[in-house]
TIMI-254094 format. One record per residue: x, y, z of N, C-alpha, C in turn. Coordinates in steps of 0.2 Angstrom, whole numbers, plus 5000, padded with zeros to 4 digits. Each point is the difference from the previous one (the first is absolute). Example, Ala and Ser with C-alpha at 12.3 -4.5 7.8 and 13.67 -1.06 7.14 Angstrom:
506649725039499650065000500450065000;499850054996500450065001499650055003;
END
This chain:
504050545053499350034997499549955003;499450035002499549965003499649974995;499749945001499649974995499350035001;499750024994499350035000499549955002;499550035003499549955003499350004996;500050034995499450004996500149984993;500449954999500249974993499549944999;499750004994499649944998500449954996;499849945000500349954996500050024993;499550034997499950024993500550054998;500150055005500550064999500749975000;500249965005500649975000500249964994;499549964997500149964994500150054994;499750055000500050054995500750035000;500350025005500650035001500649954998;499949945002500549954999500049984992;499550014997499949984993500350064996;499950065002500250064996500750025001;500249995006500750035002500549945001;499849945002500549955002500049944995;499750014995500049944994499749945002;499450005004499749945002499450004995;499749944998499449994996499549965004;499450024999499449965003499949944996;500149945004500049944996499349975000;499750005006499349985001499750025007;499449995001499750015007499649945002;500249985006499749945003499650025006;499350014999499650035006500250075001;500250025006500150075002500850014999;500449964998500750014999500250004993;500450064999500350014993500749975000;500249964995500649974999500450044995;500650035003500450044996500749964999;500350014994500649974998500550054997;500649995001500550034997500649964998;500450024995500649964998500650045000;500050065003500550045000500250015008;500649995002500549964997500049935000;499549975003499949935000499249995001;499849944999499349995001499750005007;499550035001499750015007499250014999;499649965004499350015000499850025007;499650055000499750025007499250004999;499749995006499350005001499850065004;499650044997499750065003499350005002;499850005006499350005001499650064998;499450004997499750064998499550025005;500450035005499650035006500250075001;499550045003500150075001499950015007;500450035004500750004999500449945001;500649994998500449945002500250015007;500049945003500350005007500750025000;500350045005500650035000500649945000;499949945003500549955000500049974993;499449994997500049974993500350044995;499950075000500350054996500850005001;500250005006500750005002500349944997;499749945001500349944997500150004993;499550024996500050014993500650054998;500050065003500550054998500749975001;500149965006500649975001500249954995;499649964998500149954995500250034993;499650054998500250044994500650035000;500250045005500650045001500649955000;499949945003500649955000500149974993;499549994997500049974993500350054995;499850065001500250054995500750035002;500249995006500750035002500050075002;499450035002499950075002499850005007;500150065003499750015007499350005000;499749985005499350005001499750074999;500350055003499850074999499950024993;500449974995499950024993499349984998;499849945002499349984998499550035004;500150025006499550045004499950074997;500550034997500050064997499650004994;500049944996499650004994499249995001;499849985007499349995001499750075000;
END
């Protein structure tokens, strides 16, 4: 599945919080810090840009998919 090119950082953070059990810990400048403890503790930083660069988005999707043990396409489908 192709990575969408029009995803904002705010939309990605919203999807990760609603569907993938992340919580917004705080915001430092233009970066939102999300954290999860399911299945283990992980923190990720998401820039509040619109749209996110394709490489940045791909990297974040890969990290979340690897941590949650799901294919990257499952996360893309939830966007």
